[in-house]
Each structure stands twice: as structure tokens, then as C-alpha cells.
C-alpha positions as CSV (number, residue, x, y, z in Angstrom):
1,M,16.6,-4.6,-26.8
2,D,17.8,-1.5,-25.2
3,T,17.6,-2.0,-21.3
4,R,16.4,1.3,-19.9
5,I,13.6,2.7,-18.2
6,S,12.5,6.6,-19.0
7,L,9.5,7.0,-17.9
8,I,7.3,6.2,-14.9
9,T,3.8,6.8,-14.8
10,L,2.3,7.5,-11.5
11,G,-2.0,7.3,-12.2
12,V,-2.9,9.9,-9.6
13,A,-6.7,10.9,-8.0
14,D,-5.6,14.5,-8.9
15,V,-3.0,16.0,-10.8
16,S,-3.0,18.9,-8.9
17,R,-2.7,17.8,-5.3
18,A,-0.1,14.7,-7.2
19,R,2.4,17.5,-7.8
20,A,2.3,20.2,-5.3
21,F,3.0,16.3,-3.1
22,Y,6.0,16.2,-4.9
23,E,6.9,19.8,-5.2
24,S,6.5,19.7,-1.2
25,L,9.4,17.1,-1.1
26,G,11.5,19.1,-3.5
27,W,11.2,17.5,-6.9
28,V,10.7,20.0,-9.5
29,A,7.7,20.3,-12.3
30,S,9.0,20.4,-16.2
31,G,8.9,23.1,-18.5
32,A,7.2,20.3,-20.4
33,S,3.9,19.5,-17.7
34,Q,-0.2,21.1,-17.8
35,A,-2.6,21.3,-16.2
36,E,-3.2,17.2,-17.3
37,V,0.7,16.4,-16.7
38,A,3.0,17.1,-14.6
39,F,6.8,16.2,-15.5
40,F,10.0,15.3,-13.0
41,Q,13.5,15.3,-13.4
42,A,14.8,12.0,-12.2
43,G,18.6,11.8,-13.4
44,G,18.7,10.3,-16.7
45,M,14.9,9.4,-16.7
46,A,12.1,11.2,-15.8
47,L,8.5,10.6,-13.1
48,A,5.5,12.0,-14.8
49,L,2.1,11.7,-12.8
50,F,-1.3,11.0,-14.9
51,S,-4.8,11.2,-13.9
52,R,-5.4,7.7,-12.8
53,A,-8.3,7.3,-15.0
54,A,-6.7,8.9,-18.3
55,L,-3.7,5.8,-17.5
56,A,-6.0,3.5,-17.5
57,E,-7.3,3.9,-20.6
58,D,-4.3,5.2,-22.3
59,A,-3.6,1.8,-21.4
60,H,-7.0,-0.2,-22.4
61,L,-6.9,-1.0,-18.5
62,A,-9.6,-1.5,-16.4
63,D,-9.2,1.1,-13.4
64,T,-10.4,-1.6,-10.2
65,G,-8.8,1.5,-8.1
66,G,-6.9,-1.3,-6.5
67,P,-4.6,0.3,-3.5
68,F,-1.4,-2.0,-4.8
69,G,-1.1,-2.4,-8.1
70,G,2.5,-4.6,-7.8
71,I,4.5,-1.3,-8.2
72,T,6.9,0.0,-5.0
73,L,9.1,3.4,-6.5
74,A,12.8,3.3,-4.9
75,Q,14.8,6.4,-4.4
76,N,18.3,5.5,-2.2
77,M,20.0,7.3,-0.4
78,V,23.6,8.6,1.1
79,S,23.3,6.9,4.3
80,E,20.6,5.8,7.2
81,E,20.7,9.6,8.6
82,A,19.7,10.3,4.9
83,V,16.5,7.7,5.2
84,D,14.9,9.1,8.0
85,Q,15.3,12.1,7.4
86,L,13.7,11.6,3.8
87,L,11.1,9.3,6.0
88,E,9.9,12.3,8.0
89,E,9.7,15.2,5.1
90,A,7.5,12.7,2.9
91,R,5.2,12.6,6.4
92,R,4.7,16.2,6.9
93,A,4.6,16.3,2.9
94,G,1.4,13.9,3.9
95,A,2.9,10.2,2.8
96,T,2.0,7.5,5.4
97,I,3.9,5.8,6.7
98,L,4.4,2.3,5.7
99,K,7.4,0.9,7.7
100,P,9.8,3.1,9.5
101,A,13.0,3.0,8.5
102,Q,14.9,-0.2,10.2
103,R,17.7,-2.0,9.1
104,V,17.3,-4.8,6.7
105,F,18.0,-8.8,5.9
106,W,20.0,-7.2,2.8
107,G,22.4,-5.8,4.6
108,G,21.0,-1.7,4.3
109,Y,18.5,0.5,6.0
110,S,14.4,0.7,5.0
111,G,11.2,1.9,5.6
112,Y,8.2,3.0,3.1
113,F,6.1,5.4,2.8
114,A,2.8,6.1,0.4
115,D,2.6,9.0,-1.8
116,L,-1.3,10.7,-1.5
117,D,-2.6,8.4,-3.7
118,G,-1.7,5.1,-2.2
119,H,1.8,4.8,-4.5
120,P,4.7,3.1,-1.9
121,W,8.3,4.5,-2.0
122,E,11.4,2.9,-0.7
123,V,13.4,4.8,0.7
124,A,16.7,2.9,1.2
125,Y,20.6,2.5,2.2
126,N,21.8,0.0,1.2
127,P,25.8,-0.4,1.4
128,G,26.8,-2.9,-1.8
129,F,25.2,0.0,-4.2
130,K,27.3,3.0,-4.7
131,L,25.7,6.5,-5.7
132,E,26.9,9.1,-8.0
133,A,28.0,12.9,-7.2
134,D,24.5,13.0,-9.0
135,G,22.6,10.0,-7.4
136,R,22.6,8.1,-10.1
137,L,22.5,4.2,-8.8
138,V,25.5,1.9,-10.3
139,L,24.8,-1.4,-9.3
140,P,27.3,-3.6,-9.2
141,A,29.2,-5.9,-11.7
């Protein structure tokens, strides 16, 4: 089996509203985007925004509408200052800060925000993880 993730799809209440939120954070929608789905290049993978109800139907799942689906997304940054900056940009764009940035038990610095549909994002600086110039995360061997 190939060990990779190609696409993460977030089920959202309103695709155009969610797209505008991510674009306000600097994400650039792909030309493959349409009214009912938005795609964003995210390094070597992609992030998609799709109607939560349609996503649940497509996967043959019940949409309970719960606030936490047991998944968080993360963006690693090059410094503690970059973490603070992204959290502030997210707050200004309408995100809810779930946990202000702070030093954490694993030796890094992180905080969390929730996007407009409640999807939690961790924003972290981890001195043990290398970030390439293009933003790709390189885990230790």
C-alpha cells in the first residue's frame, strides 16, 4: 500500500462561505473548483471543501452534526512568531480561537483555531520537525 494522503475533504455548511474564509487566510482555490466544491493545493496534497450533507451521503454515513468529528488538521510553522501571526490572521478572518498559542509538553509551541464550520486546526512550531522551503514537513528518520 502507498503511504500518502492525497486529499483531505472538509464537510462544510456553505461552500462559498468556507471558500471565502480560506481565501482570506491566503489559500488559493484551484481552477478545478466549482460552486459545489473548492480545491486548494496544500504542498504535495490538496484540501477540498464540500457540502457536509453531500459528503456524508457520498460516504454513506449518518450526519449527526456533532461539533467534533475526532479529526484535527495541522499547519506547522517555522517559528513561534509565525504561529502567533497565523492564529491572529485566522481570528481576524472569523475563526474561533480554541486554545491560544503556548509552549507545550512535547517541546514546541502551538495553539488551535476552529474554522467557520468548527473544523479544528492546530498551528504549531515543532523544533524537532524540519520544514522544507516549500513548506513540506520532513519527519525525523
